C-alpha positions as CSV (number, residue, x, y, z in Angstrom):
1,M,-57.6,-4.6,21.3
2,E,-53.9,-5.1,21.0
3,K,-52.2,-6.2,24.3
4,V,-48.9,-5.2,25.8
5,G,-47.1,-6.8,28.7
6,L,-45.6,-4.6,31.4
7,L,-43.0,-6.1,33.7
8,A,-43.0,-3.4,36.4
9,G,-40.3,-2.5,38.9
10,V,-40.4,0.1,41.6
11,G,-41.2,3.8,41.0
12,R,-43.7,5.9,39.0
13,L,-42.4,5.0,35.5
14,P,-44.5,1.8,35.2
15,V,-47.6,3.8,36.0
16,E,-46.6,6.4,33.3
17,V,-46.1,3.6,30.8
18,A,-49.4,2.0,31.6
19,K,-51.3,5.3,31.3
20,A,-49.6,6.2,28.0
21,A,-50.3,2.7,26.6
22,R,-53.9,2.8,27.6
23,A,-54.3,6.3,26.1
24,K,-53.1,4.8,22.8
25,G,-55.7,2.0,23.0
26,Y,-53.6,-0.8,24.3
27,E,-54.7,-3.3,26.8
28,V,-52.0,-3.5,29.5
29,C,-51.3,-6.8,31.2
30,C,-49.0,-6.0,34.2
31,V,-46.7,-8.1,36.4
32,K,-45.6,-6.4,39.6
33,L,-42.1,-7.8,40.2
34,L,-41.6,-6.5,43.7
35,P,-43.7,-5.8,46.7
36,Q,-42.8,-2.1,46.6
37,C,-44.4,-1.5,43.2
38,D,-46.8,1.4,42.9
39,E,-50.3,0.4,44.0
40,E,-51.8,2.5,41.2
41,L,-50.8,-0.1,38.7
42,D,-53.8,-2.1,39.8
43,S,-56.2,0.6,38.7
44,C,-54.5,1.7,35.5
45,T,-54.0,-1.7,33.8
46,A,-56.5,-4.2,32.4
47,V,-55.1,-7.0,34.6
48,C,-52.3,-6.9,37.2
49,E,-50.7,-9.6,39.2
50,A,-47.9,-9.6,41.7
51,I,-45.3,-12.2,40.8
52,S,-41.8,-12.3,42.2
53,I,-39.0,-11.5,39.7
54,A,-37.4,-14.8,40.8
55,K,-40.4,-16.8,39.5
56,L,-39.6,-16.6,35.8
57,D,-41.7,-19.6,34.7
58,K,-44.8,-18.1,36.5
59,I,-44.3,-14.7,34.8
60,F,-44.2,-16.3,31.4
61,K,-47.3,-18.4,32.1
62,F,-49.1,-15.2,33.1
63,L,-48.1,-13.4,29.9
64,K,-49.0,-16.4,27.7
65,K,-52.3,-16.8,29.4
66,H,-53.2,-13.3,28.4
67,E,-51.9,-13.7,24.9
68,V,-49.2,-11.1,25.2
69,K,-46.8,-10.8,22.3
70,N,-45.0,-7.5,23.1
71,V,-43.4,-6.7,26.5
72,T,-41.7,-3.7,28.1
73,M,-39.6,-3.9,31.2
74,I,-39.5,-0.7,33.2
75,G,-39.0,0.5,36.8
76,K,-36.3,0.0,39.4
77,V,-35.1,-3.6,40.1
78,T,-31.7,-3.5,41.7
79,K,-29.3,-6.3,41.0
80,E,-28.6,-6.9,44.6
81,L,-31.7,-9.1,44.7
82,L,-29.6,-11.7,42.9
83,F,-27.6,-12.0,46.1
84,A,-30.4,-11.9,48.7
85,K,-30.9,-15.2,50.5
86,K,-34.6,-14.6,50.9
87,V,-35.2,-14.5,47.2
88,L,-35.6,-18.1,46.0
89,P,-35.4,-18.4,42.2
90,D,-37.4,-21.1,40.4
91,F,-35.7,-23.7,38.3
92,R,-36.0,-21.7,35.1
93,M,-34.5,-18.5,36.7
94,M,-31.8,-20.6,38.2
95,K,-31.0,-22.1,34.9
96,V,-30.8,-18.7,33.3
97,L,-28.5,-17.3,36.0
98,M,-26.2,-20.3,35.9
99,S,-25.8,-19.9,32.1
100,L,-24.5,-16.3,32.4
101,P,-20.9,-15.7,31.6
102,D,-21.0,-12.8,34.1
103,R,-23.6,-10.8,36.0
104,K,-23.3,-7.4,34.3
105,D,-26.5,-5.5,33.8
106,D,-26.7,-6.0,30.0
107,T,-25.8,-9.7,30.3
108,I,-28.7,-10.3,32.7
109,M,-31.2,-8.2,30.8
110,L,-30.3,-9.7,27.4
111,A,-30.7,-13.2,28.9
112,F,-34.3,-12.2,29.9
113,V,-34.9,-10.9,26.4
114,R,-33.8,-14.2,24.9
115,E,-36.0,-16.2,27.3
116,L,-39.0,-14.0,26.3
117,R,-38.3,-14.6,22.7
118,K,-38.3,-18.3,23.2
119,E,-41.8,-17.9,24.4
120,G,-42.8,-16.0,21.3
121,M,-42.6,-12.5,22.9
122,E,-40.6,-9.5,21.9
123,V,-39.3,-6.7,24.2
124,F,-39.9,-3.2,22.7
125,D,-38.2,0.1,23.2
126,Q,-38.6,1.2,26.8
127,T,-39.1,4.8,25.7
128,A,-41.6,4.2,22.9
129,L,-44.4,5.6,25.0
130,L,-42.4,8.1,27.0
131,H,-40.4,10.3,24.5
132,T,-42.0,13.4,26.1
133,L,-40.3,12.6,29.4
134,M,-36.8,13.0,27.9
135,P,-35.7,16.7,28.1
136,H,-33.6,18.3,25.4
137,H,-30.4,20.3,26.1
138,G,-30.8,23.1,28.6
139,T,-31.3,24.0,32.3
140,L,-34.6,22.6,33.7
141,T,-34.6,24.7,36.8
142,K,-34.8,28.5,37.4
143,L,-31.4,28.2,39.1
144,E,-28.5,28.1,36.7
145,P,-25.3,26.2,37.6
146,T,-22.2,28.0,38.8
147,E,-19.0,27.8,36.7
148,A,-17.6,25.4,39.3
149,Q,-20.7,23.2,39.0
150,R,-20.5,23.2,35.2
151,R,-16.9,22.0,35.4
152,D,-17.9,19.2,37.8
153,M,-20.8,18.3,35.5
154,E,-18.6,18.0,32.4
155,Y,-16.0,16.0,34.4
156,G,-18.6,13.7,35.9
157,F,-20.2,13.2,32.5
158,R,-17.0,11.9,31.1
159,V,-16.5,9.6,34.1
160,A,-20.1,8.3,34.0
161,K,-19.8,7.5,30.3
162,E,-16.7,5.4,31.0
163,L,-18.5,3.7,33.9
164,G,-21.3,2.9,31.6
165,R,-19.0,1.6,28.9
166,L,-17.8,-0.9,31.4
167,D,-21.5,-1.8,32.2
168,I,-21.1,-1.1,35.9
169,G,-23.5,1.9,36.5
170,Q,-24.8,5.2,35.1
171,T,-24.3,7.6,38.0
172,V,-21.3,9.5,39.4
173,V,-21.1,11.9,42.3
174,V,-18.4,14.5,42.1
175,K,-17.2,17.6,43.9
176,D,-14.3,19.9,43.0
177,L,-13.3,17.6,40.1
178,A,-12.9,14.7,42.5
179,V,-15.0,11.5,42.3
180,M,-16.9,10.9,45.5
181,A,-18.9,7.8,44.5
182,L,-19.5,5.6,41.5
183,E,-22.7,3.6,41.1
184,A,-22.4,-0.2,41.1
185,I,-24.8,-2.9,42.3
186,E,-26.3,-0.6,45.1
187,G,-28.2,1.6,42.6
188,T,-28.5,5.4,42.1
189,D,-30.1,6.3,45.4
190,A,-27.5,4.6,47.5
191,C,-24.7,6.0,45.4
192,I,-26.0,9.5,46.0
193,A,-26.2,8.9,49.7
194,R,-22.7,7.6,49.9
195,G,-21.1,10.2,47.6
196,G,-23.1,13.1,49.2
197,K,-22.0,12.1,52.7
198,L,-18.3,12.0,51.6
199,A,-18.7,15.4,49.8
200,R,-20.1,17.0,53.0
201,G,-22.4,19.2,51.0
202,G,-22.3,20.8,47.6
203,A,-21.9,17.5,45.6
204,V,-22.8,17.3,41.9
205,V,-24.7,14.2,40.7
206,V,-24.4,13.1,37.1
207,K,-26.5,10.4,35.4
208,V,-26.0,9.3,31.7
209,A,-26.9,6.6,29.3
210,K,-24.3,4.0,28.6
211,P,-22.5,4.4,25.3
212,Q,-24.0,1.0,24.3
213,Q,-27.4,1.7,25.9
214,D,-30.1,-0.7,24.8
215,S,-33.3,1.3,24.8
216,R,-35.3,-1.8,25.7
217,F,-34.2,-1.7,29.3
218,D,-32.4,0.3,32.0
219,V,-32.8,3.7,30.4
220,P,-31.5,6.3,32.9
221,T,-34.2,7.8,34.9
222,V,-34.5,10.5,37.6
223,G,-37.4,11.7,39.6
224,E,-38.6,12.9,43.0
225,D,-36.7,10.1,44.8
226,T,-33.5,11.3,43.2
227,L,-34.1,14.8,44.4
228,R,-35.1,13.7,47.9
229,G,-31.8,11.7,48.1
230,M,-29.8,14.8,47.0
231,I,-31.6,17.1,49.5
232,A,-30.8,14.7,52.3
233,V,-27.1,15.0,51.7
234,G,-26.9,18.6,50.7
235,A,-26.1,17.9,47.0
236,K,-26.6,21.0,44.9
237,A,-26.5,20.0,41.2
238,L,-27.8,17.3,38.9
239,A,-26.7,16.7,35.4
240,I,-28.5,14.3,33.0
241,E,-27.9,13.3,29.4
242,A,-30.1,15.3,27.0
243,D,-32.7,13.3,25.0
244,R,-31.6,10.0,26.6
245,T,-32.8,10.4,30.2
246,L,-36.3,10.0,31.5
247,V,-37.5,12.6,34.0
248,V,-40.6,11.6,35.9
249,D,-43.0,14.5,36.7
250,R,-40.6,17.1,35.4
251,E,-42.4,20.2,36.7
252,H,-42.7,18.9,40.2
253,V,-39.0,17.8,40.2
254,A,-37.8,21.2,38.9
255,A,-39.9,23.0,41.5
256,L,-38.6,20.8,44.3
257,A,-35.0,21.5,43.1
258,D,-35.5,25.2,43.0
259,A,-37.0,25.2,46.5
260,N,-33.9,23.5,47.8
261,G,-31.2,25.4,45.9
262,I,-30.5,22.6,43.4
263,T,-29.8,23.2,39.7
264,I,-30.7,20.6,37.1
265,V,-29.0,20.6,33.6
266,S,-29.7,18.4,30.6
267,M,-26.5,18.2,28.7
268,G,-24.4,16.2,26.3
């Protein structure tokens, strides 16, 4: 049986990948990179071990021990970990970080790809097993956006694309054609919390792929946590990029949105 390696971050996506790979006959060898990874990974993979993302050499040894040649990296791993004093990188991780010309998302992830390649492993398309989770153009909820919300979505889409071009983030929070928050190192959820608070209700959240998006990593994703964060601050609309954004548990997310007066539009 062909093996695939799964480097898993936080959220449901790693579980979805593991189940999809298993359904296609792959043996999934999983590394849980953070303590908050979904516990279900243990039961839906052939072998699963918790190894800190900071212990690069140990991760590679695990993958080589299980003769993994193809790897996917999926799930939330926020970049702020690089600045956390309690996260102690091993020598190999430190060497990689010190070699970086900057600490942009793509710079870091491409460095990991190169290190995996040195070990005889290739990183495959993050969406290869998840195409069905990427909605086409249209409204995903029963609730349609207002004209004002559509204008904010279109404006936010343009701003988010520029933010992505600069490799800073993928998410923008807007209201009445004014930017409330731009995502940076804090991640999507914190961006929504900050922007939604400033908007004082009625914010529009926009999440898109970067113009130079590498489908091997950091593909934009929304799910229940995104909606819960929006509900908490009274945000009322979510726009995502059609055919380029993963929506985890779409039916549940749409139902949750409708129940809380939130419209979701797949656009672009």
